[in-house]
PLY file of the C-alpha trace (Angstrom):
ply
format ascii 1.0
element vertex 122
property float x
property float y
property float z
element edge 121
property int vertex1
property int vertex2
end_header
-123.47 45.17 27.45
-126.15 47.74 26.81
-129.44 45.11 25.77
-128.38 42.89 28.88
-128.74 46.24 31.27
-131.67 48.06 29.47
-134.49 45.97 31.89
-132.90 46.83 34.64
-132.41 50.40 33.85
-136.10 50.63 33.31
-136.56 48.70 36.31
-134.50 51.13 38.28
-136.16 54.39 36.89
-139.64 52.97 37.54
-138.94 52.34 41.05
-137.38 55.78 41.47
-140.60 57.42 39.43
-142.55 55.55 42.40
-140.52 56.66 45.18
-140.70 59.85 44.11
-144.33 59.84 43.99
-144.78 58.63 47.81
-142.32 60.92 49.29
-143.81 64.16 48.03
-146.41 65.49 50.04
-149.93 65.17 49.32
-150.62 69.26 48.73
-147.54 69.01 45.65
-149.14 65.57 44.32
-150.77 67.38 41.51
-147.81 67.09 38.96
-147.09 63.52 39.16
-145.24 61.76 36.36
-146.02 58.13 35.78
-143.63 56.15 33.72
-145.03 52.59 32.53
-143.83 50.01 30.73
-146.56 48.23 27.84
-146.24 45.30 26.21
-148.24 45.18 22.62
-150.98 42.07 22.79
-150.89 40.46 19.20
-153.78 38.19 18.29
-152.13 35.08 16.34
-153.15 35.03 12.83
-153.07 32.06 10.32
-150.51 32.08 7.90
-153.03 30.47 5.27
-156.59 30.14 4.82
-157.82 26.95 4.23
-159.03 26.31 0.52
-162.75 27.30 -0.58
-164.34 24.01 0.06
-163.34 24.14 3.77
-165.64 27.38 3.74
-168.76 26.21 1.23
-172.07 26.34 2.72
-173.46 22.79 3.16
-176.85 22.59 1.78
-179.21 19.47 2.53
-180.25 17.36 -0.78
-183.33 18.07 -2.01
-186.43 15.83 -0.59
-186.71 13.48 -3.04
-190.52 12.89 -3.86
-191.68 9.11 -3.42
-195.62 8.41 -4.41
-197.35 6.19 -1.81
-197.39 2.71 -2.51
-200.88 1.51 -4.40
-202.21 -1.76 -3.25
-203.78 -3.87 -5.46
-206.61 -5.74 -3.68
-206.09 -9.10 -1.95
-207.15 -11.95 -4.21
-210.62 -13.37 -3.36
-210.62 -17.11 -3.01
-212.69 -18.63 -5.62
-214.71 -21.39 -4.23
-214.54 -24.25 -6.27
-217.92 -26.71 -5.26
-216.98 -30.31 -5.13
-217.98 -32.34 -7.82
-221.43 -33.03 -7.88
-221.95 -36.88 -7.16
-224.26 -38.66 -9.75
-227.43 -38.70 -8.39
-228.05 -42.03 -10.11
-226.40 -45.70 -9.01
-225.62 -48.56 -11.55
-226.69 -52.16 -10.70
-226.19 -54.93 -12.60
-228.55 -58.15 -12.61
-226.04 -60.44 -13.32
-223.47 -60.92 -11.04
-225.80 -59.17 -8.64
-224.34 -55.61 -6.99
-223.63 -52.14 -7.57
-220.76 -50.28 -9.06
-218.32 -49.86 -8.07
-218.47 -53.37 -6.07
-219.26 -54.98 -8.95
-216.75 -54.43 -12.08
-217.89 -55.99 -15.08
-221.32 -56.26 -15.74
-222.49 -58.87 -18.37
-226.22 -58.01 -18.87
-225.83 -54.33 -18.72
-226.00 -51.43 -15.89
-229.15 -50.40 -14.91
-229.73 -46.90 -13.22
-231.30 -46.55 -10.05
-231.70 -43.86 -8.22
-229.65 -42.71 -5.83
-231.09 -43.31 -1.65
-230.09 -40.20 0.99
-227.75 -42.42 2.89
-224.67 -41.59 0.49
-222.88 -44.81 -0.69
-225.06 -47.61 -2.55
-225.75 -51.10 -0.59
-223.60 -53.88 -0.54
0 1
1 2
2 3
3 4
4 5
5 6
6 7
7 8
8 9
9 10
10 11
11 12
12 13
13 14
14 15
15 16
16 17
17 18
18 19
19 20
20 21
21 22
22 23
23 24
24 25
25 26
26 27
27 28
28 29
29 30
30 31
31 32
32 33
33 34
34 35
35 36
36 37
37 38
38 39
39 40
40 41
41 42
42 43
43 44
44 45
45 46
46 47
47 48
48 49
49 50
50 51
51 52
52 53
53 54
54 55
55 56
56 57
57 58
58 59
59 60
60 61
61 62
62 63
63 64
64 65
65 66
66 67
67 68
68 69
69 70
70 71
71 72
72 73
73 74
74 75
75 76
76 77
77 78
78 79
79 80
80 81
81 82
82 83
83 84
84 85
85 86
86 87
87 88
88 89
89 90
90 91
91 92
92 93
93 94
94 95
95 96
96 97
97 98
98 99
99 100
100 101
101 102
102 103
103 104
104 105
105 106
106 107
107 108
108 109
109 110
110 111
111 112
112 113
113 114
114 115
115 116
116 117
117 118
118 119
119 120
120 121
């Protein structure tokens, strides 16, 4: 029962002290009594500390040297000249005509210089 009435008693005493301070004339207010109730504030602290890797510093991975790419020269296109046309045509006397219009020649082929027109005459 004493514990129940303790807060009420502290409140009554503090009220009486305040009233006594106000009741005194200003000239007699040199010896004042102040009664206060203090509540200590306690900062909560964790009951454990996290494991060590939690506090381990982070180090960025070391840069990896990558050499610049080396480009091989592009292959140059090679020019292939078309097969040179023969400078001669072949003429047959029996049957009369030029190769390839005449496929078989019984008398033998005769070489004839080519003309600038391109194809042998028919």
